[in-house]
C-alpha positions in Angstrom: 30.4 -39.4 4.7 32.7 -36.5 4.3 33.3 -35.1 0.8 36.8 -36.6 0.9 35.3 -40.1 1.7 32.9 -39.7 -1.2 35.7 -38.6 -3.6 37.9 -41.6 -2.5 35.1 -44.0 -3.0 34.2 -42.7 -6.5 37.9 -42.9 -7.4 38.1 -46.6 -6.4 38.9 -48.9 -9.3 35.7 -50.8 -9.0 33.6 -47.6 -9.0 35.6 -46.3 -12.0 35.0 -49.5 -14.0 31.3 -49.3 -13.2 31.1 -45.6 -14.1 32.8 -46.3 -17.4 30.8 -49.4 -18.2 28.0 -49.9 -20.7 25.6 -50.7 -17.9 22.7 -48.3 -17.2 22.3 -46.8 -13.8 19.1 -47.3 -11.9 17.9 -44.0 -10.5 15.5 -44.0 -7.5 13.5 -41.0 -6.4 10.3 -40.1 -4.7 7.4 -39.3 -7.1 5.1 -36.3 -6.5 2.5 -38.7 -5.0 5.0 -39.8 -2.4 5.6 -43.3 -3.8 9.0 -44.6 -4.8 10.2 -44.9 -8.4 13.2 -46.4 -10.0 14.2 -46.0 -13.6 17.1 -47.2 -15.7 19.1 -44.3 -17.2 22.0 -43.7 -19.3 24.6 -41.5 -17.6 28.0 -39.9 -17.7 30.4 -39.3 -14.8 32.2 -36.0 -15.1 34.4 -36.4 -12.1 32.0 -34.4 -9.8 28.5 -35.4 -10.8 26.6 -38.2 -12.4 24.9 -36.5 -15.4 21.6 -37.8 -16.8 19.4 -36.3 -19.6 15.7 -36.4 -20.0 12.6 -34.8 -21.4 12.0 -31.4 -19.6 8.4 -32.1 -18.8 8.9 -35.6 -17.5 7.4 -36.8 -14.2 11.0 -37.5 -13.0 11.9 -33.8 -13.5 8.9 -32.6 -11.6 9.6 -35.0 -8.8 13.3 -34.1 -8.5 12.5 -30.4 -8.5 10.1 -31.1 -5.5 12.5 -33.5 -3.7 16.1 -33.7 -5.0 17.1 -36.6 -2.8 18.0 -39.7 -4.9 19.7 -43.0 -4.8 21.5 -44.6 -7.7 23.0 -48.0 -8.4 25.2 -49.4 -11.1 26.1 -53.0 -11.2 27.8 -55.6 -13.3 25.6 -56.7 -16.2 25.2 -59.3 -17.6 25.5 -61.0 -14.3 29.1 -61.6 -13.5 30.6 -63.4 -10.5 31.3 -62.0 -8.1 29.0 -59.1 -8.7 30.2 -55.6 -8.4 27.8 -52.9 -7.2 28.2 -49.1 -6.8 25.6 -47.6 -4.5 25.2 -43.8 -4.5 23.0 -41.5 -2.5 23.0 -37.8 -3.5 21.2 -34.6 -4.4 19.9 -34.0 -7.9 20.0 -30.6 -9.5 17.8 -30.1 -12.6 18.8 -27.5 -15.3 17.0 -26.8 -18.5 19.5 -26.6 -21.4 19.1 -25.9 -25.1 19.7 -28.7 -27.5 21.4 -32.0 -26.6 24.3 -31.6 -24.2 27.6 -33.6 -24.5 27.3 -35.7 -21.4 23.9 -37.1 -22.6 25.6 -38.1 -25.9 28.6 -39.6 -24.0 26.3 -41.6 -21.7 24.2 -42.9 -24.6 27.3 -43.8 -26.6 28.2 -46.4 -23.9 24.7 -48.0 -24.2 24.1 -47.8 -28.0 25.6 -50.3 -30.4 28.2 -48.6 -32.5 26.4 -49.5 -35.8 23.3 -47.7 -34.5 24.8 -44.7 -32.8 24.9 -42.2 -35.7 21.2 -42.8 -36.5 20.4 -42.6 -32.8 22.3 -39.3 -32.4 20.7 -37.7 -35.5 17.3 -38.7 -34.2 17.9 -37.3 -30.7 19.3 -34.0 -32.1 16.2 -33.7 -34.3 13.9 -34.4 -31.4 15.2 -32.2 -28.6 15.1 -28.5 -28.8 15.7 -28.5 -25.0 16.6 -31.1 -22.5 16.5 -31.4 -18.7 20.0 -32.0 -17.4 20.1 -33.9 -14.1 23.3 -33.6 -12.1 23.5 -36.0 -9.2 26.1 -34.9 -6.6 27.1 -38.0 -4.5 26.9 -37.5 -0.8 27.3 -41.2 0.2 28.9 -44.0 -1.7 29.3 -47.7 -1.0 31.0 -50.4 -3.1 30.2 -54.1 -2.9 32.7 -56.2 -4.8 31.8 -59.4 -2.9 35.5 -60.1 -2.6 36.8 -57.6 -0.1 33.6 -55.6 0.5 30.2 -57.1 1.2 27.0 -55.6 2.6 27.3 -54.8 6.3 24.3 -57.0 7.2 26.0 -60.0 5.6 29.3 -59.1 7.3 27.5 -58.9 10.7 25.7 -62.2 10.1 29.0 -63.9 9.2 30.7 -62.4 12.3 27.8 -63.7 14.5 28.0 -67.2 13.0 31.8 -67.3 13.5 31.2 -66.3 17.1 28.5 -69.0 17.5 30.8 -71.6 16.0 33.6 -70.9 18.5 31.3 -71.7 21.5 
């Protein structure tokens, strides 16, 4: 995909709703031992990167420093019909930052009940002297809304079935 294609997909209304939703993202990466991992993460979209925060010494940080290729998905939750799914492939950049950075707080605000947020934020600020900031730069994006956009394999299967039915 070209950068313009990626930007257009990320600006799509379905993508924007998912990026602004209270749904966690699922971040997939390759661990240092070569096996796949997927973890739910809070995130914030800043218009250029998907921003995730974590513990500086975490296994995920070490893995991303060794291999920055990632995949990420955000979908409708609880299950809604039809489901909407944002699929992203990209490159992760890890930066060590002092304290708790604003995008981490913004991402957590979407996931944390309002009545619990002040206590959560105070606890996080007391816990972290430093954080690892992970910026995922999208390089490929796909949206499945199951209304106008479905997985290509399903599309192809339906096309073959229609062709078979016409015989």
